[in-house]
PDB file of N, H, CA, C and O in Angstrom:
ATOM      1  N   UNK A   1     103.565 112.618  62.456  1.00  0.00           N
ATOM      2  CA  UNK A   1     103.678 113.447  63.663  1.00  0.00           C
ATOM      3  C   UNK A   1     102.304 114.053  64.024  1.00  0.00           C
ATOM      4  O   UNK A   1     101.880 114.025  65.179  1.00  0.00           O
ATOM      5  N   UNK A   2     101.619 114.602  62.993  1.00  0.00           N
ATOM      6  H   UNK A   2     101.963 114.625  62.054  1.00  0.00           H
ATOM      7  CA  UNK A   2     100.319 115.222  63.266  1.00  0.00           C
ATOM      8  C   UNK A   2      99.315 114.183  63.757  1.00  0.00           C
ATOM      9  O   UNK A   2      98.532 114.456  64.667  1.00  0.00           O
ATOM     10  N   UNK A   3      99.334 112.996  63.158  1.00  0.00           N
ATOM     11  H   UNK A   3      99.970 112.774  62.418  1.00  0.00           H
ATOM     12  CA  UNK A   3      98.378 111.958  63.567  1.00  0.00           C
ATOM     13  C   UNK A   3      98.607 111.579  65.035  1.00  0.00           C
ATOM     14  O   UNK A   3      97.659 111.403  65.800  1.00  0.00           O
ATOM     15  N   UNK A   4      99.871 111.457  65.404  1.00  0.00           N
ATOM     16  H   UNK A   4     100.642 111.600  64.783  1.00  0.00           H
ATOM     17  CA  UNK A   4     100.160 111.057  66.791  1.00  0.00           C
ATOM     18  C   UNK A   4      99.987 112.230  67.753  1.00  0.00           C
ATOM     19  O   UNK A   4      99.714 112.023  68.935  1.00  0.00           O
ATOM     20  N   UNK A   5     100.144 113.458  67.262  1.00  0.00           N
ATOM     21  H   UNK A   5     100.366 113.627  66.301  1.00  0.00           H
ATOM     22  CA  UNK A   5     100.066 114.626  68.151  1.00  0.00           C
ATOM     23  C   UNK A   5      98.711 114.670  68.850  1.00  0.00           C
ATOM     24  O   UNK A   5      98.645 114.912  70.055  1.00  0.00           O
ATOM     25  N   UNK A   6      97.628 114.439  68.103  1.00  0.00           N
ATOM     26  H   UNK A   6      97.682 114.243  67.124  1.00  0.00           H
ATOM     27  CA  UNK A   6      96.298 114.486  68.721  1.00  0.00           C
ATOM     28  C   UNK A   6      96.174 113.400  69.772  1.00  0.00           C
ATOM     29  O   UNK A   6      95.693 113.659  70.876  1.00  0.00           O
ATOM     30  N   UNK A   7      96.595 112.197  69.450  1.00  0.00           N
ATOM     31  H   UNK A   7      96.986 111.986  68.553  1.00  0.00           H
ATOM     32  CA  UNK A   7      96.492 111.095  70.418  1.00  0.00           C
ATOM     33  C   UNK A   7      97.380 111.365  71.620  1.00  0.00           C
ATOM     34  O   UNK A   7      96.990 111.096  72.756  1.00  0.00           O
ATOM     35  N   UNK A   8      98.568 111.894  71.379  1.00  0.00           N
ATOM     36  H   UNK A   8      98.885 112.113  70.456  1.00  0.00           H
ATOM     37  CA  UNK A   8      99.475 112.189  72.493  1.00  0.00           C
ATOM     38  C   UNK A   8      98.892 113.272  73.385  1.00  0.00           C
ATOM     39  O   UNK A   8      98.987 113.191  74.609  1.00  0.00           O
ATOM     40  N   UNK A   9      98.283 114.296  72.769  1.00  0.00           N
ATOM     41  H   UNK A   9      98.205 114.362  71.774  1.00  0.00           H
ATOM     42  CA  UNK A   9      97.681 115.370  73.572  1.00  0.00           C
ATOM     43  C   UNK A   9      96.581 114.804  74.454  1.00  0.00           C
ATOM     44  O   UNK A   9      96.492 115.142  75.635  1.00  0.00           O
ATOM     45  N   UNK A  10      95.742 113.941  73.883  1.00  0.00           N
ATOM     46  H   UNK A  10      95.814 113.666  72.924  1.00  0.00           H
ATOM     47  CA  UNK A  10      94.656 113.322  74.666  1.00  0.00           C
ATOM     48  C   UNK A  10      95.256 112.473  75.781  1.00  0.00           C
ATOM     49  O   UNK A  10      94.798 112.529  76.922  1.00  0.00           O
ATOM     50  N   UNK A  11      96.273 111.693  75.454  1.00  0.00           N
ATOM     51  H   UNK A  11      96.645 111.647  74.527  1.00  0.00           H
ATOM     52  CA  UNK A  11      96.898 110.821  76.452  1.00  0.00           C
ATOM     53  C   UNK A  11      97.511 111.675  77.565  1.00  0.00           C
ATOM     54  O   UNK A  11      97.409 111.332  78.743  1.00  0.00           O
ATOM     55  N   UNK A  12      98.141 112.776  77.190  1.00  0.00           N
ATOM     56  H   UNK A  12      98.224 113.054  76.234  1.00  0.00           H
ATOM     57  CA  UNK A  12      98.753 113.651  78.200  1.00  0.00           C
ATOM     58  C   UNK A  12      97.671 114.234  79.097  1.00  0.00           C
ATOM     59  O   UNK A  12      97.844 114.305  80.314  1.00  0.00           O
ATOM     60  N   UNK A  13      96.547 114.656  78.500  1.00  0.00           N
ATOM     61  H   UNK A  13      96.407 114.599  77.511  1.00  0.00           H
ATOM     62  CA  UNK A  13      95.460 115.215  79.305  1.00  0.00           C
ATOM     63  C   UNK A  13      94.939 114.162  80.271  1.00  0.00           C
ATOM     64  O   UNK A  13      94.683 114.453  81.439  1.00  0.00           O
ATOM     65  N   UNK A  14      94.784 112.950  79.783  1.00  0.00           N
ATOM     66  H   UNK A  14      94.992 112.714  78.834  1.00  0.00           H
ATOM     67  CA  UNK A  14      94.282 111.872  80.648  1.00  0.00           C
ATOM     68  C   UNK A  14      95.285 111.613  81.769  1.00  0.00           C
ATOM     69  O   UNK A  14      94.900 111.463  82.929  1.00  0.00           O
ATOM     70  N   UNK A  15      96.569 111.560  81.421  1.00  0.00           N
ATOM     71  H   UNK A  15      96.881 111.682  80.479  1.00  0.00           H
ATOM     72  CA  UNK A  15      97.589 111.313  82.444  1.00  0.00           C
ATOM     73  C   UNK A  15      97.595 112.435  83.477  1.00  0.00           C
ATOM     74  O   UNK A  15      97.718 112.180  84.675  1.00  0.00           O
ATOM     75  N   UNK A  16      97.464 113.671  83.015  1.00  0.00           N
ATOM     76  H   UNK A  16      97.365 113.878  82.042  1.00  0.00           H
ATOM     77  CA  UNK A  16      97.457 114.814  83.949  1.00  0.00           C
ATOM     78  C   UNK A  16      96.263 114.693  84.879  1.00  0.00           C
ATOM     79  O   UNK A  16      96.391 114.891  86.087  1.00  0.00           O
ATOM     80  N   UNK A  17      95.090 114.365  84.318  1.00  0.00           N
ATOM     81  H   UNK A  17      94.986 114.203  83.336  1.00  0.00           H
ATOM     82  CA  UNK A  17      93.899 114.226  85.162  1.00  0.00           C
ATOM     83  C   UNK A  17      94.094 113.085  86.150  1.00  0.00           C
ATOM     84  O   UNK A  17      93.748 113.212  87.325  1.00  0.00           O
ATOM     85  N   UNK A  18      94.642 111.978  85.682  1.00  0.00           N
ATOM     86  H   UNK A  18      94.922 111.874  84.728  1.00  0.00           H
ATOM     87  CA  UNK A  18      94.844 110.825  86.564  1.00  0.00           C
ATOM     88  C   UNK A  18      95.839 111.193  87.659  1.00  0.00           C
ATOM     89  O   UNK A  18      95.635 110.862  88.827  1.00  0.00           O
ATOM     90  N   UNK A  19      96.904 111.869  87.284  1.00  0.00           N
ATOM     91  H   UNK A  19      97.070 112.137  86.335  1.00  0.00           H
ATOM     92  CA  UNK A  19      97.907 112.260  88.290  1.00  0.00           C
ATOM     93  C   UNK A  19      97.297 113.204  89.313  1.00  0.00           C
ATOM     94  O   UNK A  19      97.553 113.073  90.510  1.00  0.00           O
ATOM     95  N   UNK A  20      96.484 114.163  88.844  1.00  0.00           N
ATOM     96  H   UNK A  20      96.277 114.269  87.872  1.00  0.00           H
ATOM     97  CA  UNK A  20      95.832 115.097  89.775  1.00  0.00           C
ATOM     98  C   UNK A  20      94.902 114.325  90.694  1.00  0.00           C
ATOM     99  O   UNK A  20      94.864 114.574  91.899  1.00  0.00           O
ATOM    100  N   UNK A  21      94.137 113.371  90.115  1.00  0.00           N
ATOM    101  H   UNK A  21      94.168 113.169  89.136  1.00  0.00           H
ATOM    102  CA  UNK A  21      93.220 112.575  90.942  1.00  0.00           C
ATOM    103  C   UNK A  21      94.020 111.769  91.966  1.00  0.00           C
ATOM    104  O   UNK A  21      93.622 111.666  93.127  1.00  0.00           O
ATOM    105  N   UNK A  22      95.152 111.196  91.535  1.00  0.00           N
ATOM    106  H   UNK A  22      95.475 111.279  90.593  1.00  0.00           H
ATOM    107  CA  UNK A  22      95.955 110.374  92.453  1.00  0.00           C
ATOM    108  C   UNK A  22      96.491 111.260  93.580  1.00  0.00           C
ATOM    109  O   UNK A  22      96.524 110.846  94.739  1.00  0.00           O
ATOM    110  N   UNK A  23      96.908 112.479  93.234  1.00  0.00           N
ATOM    111  H   UNK A  23      96.881 112.816  92.293  1.00  0.00           H
ATOM    112  CA  UNK A  23      97.449 113.381  94.265  1.00  0.00           C
ATOM    113  C   UNK A  23      96.348 113.807  95.229  1.00  0.00           C
ATOM    114  O   UNK A  23      96.576 113.928  96.433  1.00  0.00           O
ATOM    115  N   UNK A  24      95.149 114.034  94.687  1.00  0.00           N
ATOM    116  H   UNK A  24      94.963 113.936  93.709  1.00  0.00           H
ATOM    117  CA  UNK A  24      94.053 114.528  95.539  1.00  0.00           C
ATOM    118  C   UNK A  24      93.423 113.392  96.344  1.00  0.00           C
ATOM    119  O   UNK A  24      93.080 113.572  97.513  1.00  0.00           O
ATOM    120  N   UNK A  25      93.270 112.219  95.719  1.00  0.00           N
ATOM    121  H   UNK A  25      93.549 112.073  94.770  1.00  0.00           H
ATOM    122  CA  UNK A  25      92.529 111.129  96.373  1.00  0.00           C
ATOM    123  C   UNK A  25      93.298 110.523  97.555  1.00  0.00           C
ATOM    124  O   UNK A  25      92.709 110.392  98.627  1.00  0.00           O
ATOM    125  N   UNK A  26      94.563 110.152  97.426  1.00  0.00           N
ATOM    126  H   UNK A  26      95.042 110.259  96.555  1.00  0.00           H
ATOM    127  CA  UNK A  26      95.248 109.464  98.526  1.00  0.00           C
ATOM    128  C   UNK A  26      95.328 110.290  99.806  1.00  0.00           C
ATOM    129  O   UNK A  26      95.350 109.725 100.900  1.00  0.00           O
ATOM    130  N   UNK A  27      95.372 111.592  99.692  1.00  0.00           N
ATOM    131  H   UNK A  27      95.354 112.051  98.804  1.00  0.00           H
ATOM    132  CA  UNK A  27      95.468 112.413 100.914  1.00  0.00           C
ATOM    133  C   UNK A  27      94.219 112.272 101.772  1.00  0.00           C
ATOM    134  O   UNK A  27      94.334 111.977 102.961  1.00  0.00           O
ATOM    135  N   UNK A  28      93.010 112.475 101.203  1.00  0.00           N
ATOM    136  H   UNK A  28      92.916 112.715 100.236  1.00  0.00           H
ATOM    137  CA  UNK A  28      91.808 112.282 102.021  1.00  0.00           C
ATOM    138  C   UNK A  28      91.671 110.843 102.513  1.00  0.00           C
ATOM    139  O   UNK A  28      91.208 110.608 103.629  1.00  0.00           O
ATOM    140  N   UNK A  29      92.075 109.879 101.678  1.00  0.00           N
ATOM    141  H   UNK A  29      92.452 110.071 100.772  1.00  0.00           H
ATOM    142  CA  UNK A  29      91.988 108.472 102.108  1.00  0.00           C
ATOM    143  C   UNK A  29      92.882 108.263 103.319  1.00  0.00           C
ATOM    144  O   UNK A  29      92.474 107.630 104.292  1.00  0.00           O
ATOM    145  N   UNK A  30      94.093 108.787 103.266  1.00  0.00           N
ATOM    146  H   UNK A  30      94.425 109.301 102.475  1.00  0.00           H
ATOM    147  CA  UNK A  30      95.027 108.630 104.389  1.00  0.00           C
ATOM    148  C   UNK A  30      94.467 109.333 105.623  1.00  0.00           C
ATOM    149  O   UNK A  30      94.544 108.811 106.735  1.00  0.00           O
ATOM    150  N   UNK A  31      93.903 110.522 105.413  1.00  0.00           N
ATOM    151  H   UNK A  31      93.840 110.945 104.509  1.00  0.00           H
ATOM    152  CA  UNK A  31      93.343 111.272 106.548  1.00  0.00           C
ATOM    153  C   UNK A  31      92.183 110.498 107.149  1.00  0.00           C
ATOM    154  O   UNK A  31      92.068 110.384 108.369  1.00  0.00           O
ATOM    155  N   UNK A  32      91.316 109.961 106.277  1.00  0.00           N
ATOM    156  H   UNK A  32      91.409 110.054 105.286  1.00  0.00           H
ATOM    157  CA  UNK A  32      90.166 109.205 106.780  1.00  0.00           C
ATOM    158  C   UNK A  32      90.644 107.973 107.545  1.00  0.00           C
ATOM    159  O   UNK A  32      90.116 107.650 108.609  1.00  0.00           O
ATOM    160  N   UNK A  33      91.648 107.290 106.995  1.00  0.00           N
ATOM    161  H   UNK A  33      92.077 107.552 106.131  1.00  0.00           H
ATOM    162  CA  UNK A  33      92.152 106.086 107.667  1.00  0.00           C
ATOM    163  C   UNK A  33      92.757 106.464 109.013  1.00  0.00           C
ATOM    164  O   UNK A  33      92.567 105.756 110.002  1.00  0.00           O
ATOM    165  N   UNK A  34      93.487 107.582 109.052  1.00  0.00           N
ATOM    166  H   UNK A  34      93.642 108.156 108.249  1.00  0.00           H
ATOM    167  CA  UNK A  34      94.097 108.012 110.316  1.00  0.00           C
ATOM    168  C   UNK A  34      93.014 108.392 111.320  1.00  0.00           C
ATOM    169  O   UNK A  34      93.128 108.080 112.506  1.00  0.00           O
ATOM    170  N   UNK A  35      91.959 109.065 110.850  1.00  0.00           N
ATOM    171  H   UNK A  35      91.866 109.319 109.887  1.00  0.00           H
ATOM    172  CA  UNK A  35      90.874 109.466 111.759  1.00  0.00           C
ATOM    173  C   UNK A  35      90.137 108.222 112.260  1.00  0.00           C
ATOM    174  O   UNK A  35      89.769 108.125 113.431  1.00  0.00           O
ATOM    175  N   UNK A  36      89.933 107.279 111.345  1.00  0.00           N
ATOM    176  H   UNK A  36      90.231 107.357 110.394  1.00  0.00           H
ATOM    177  CA  UNK A  36      89.218 106.065 111.749  1.00  0.00           C
ATOM    178  C   UNK A  36      90.106 105.252 112.693  1.00  0.00           C
ATOM    179  O   UNK A  36      89.700 104.187 113.157  1.00  0.00           O
TER     180      UNK A  36
END
């Protein structure tokens, strides 16, 4: 459990960052496409 906990925590952090990036990135892309 302890061995996987560190890897899971890192994976969760990466997933959270990726999800935040996905939420932030598509909105400006859509806005730019709509403006263009």
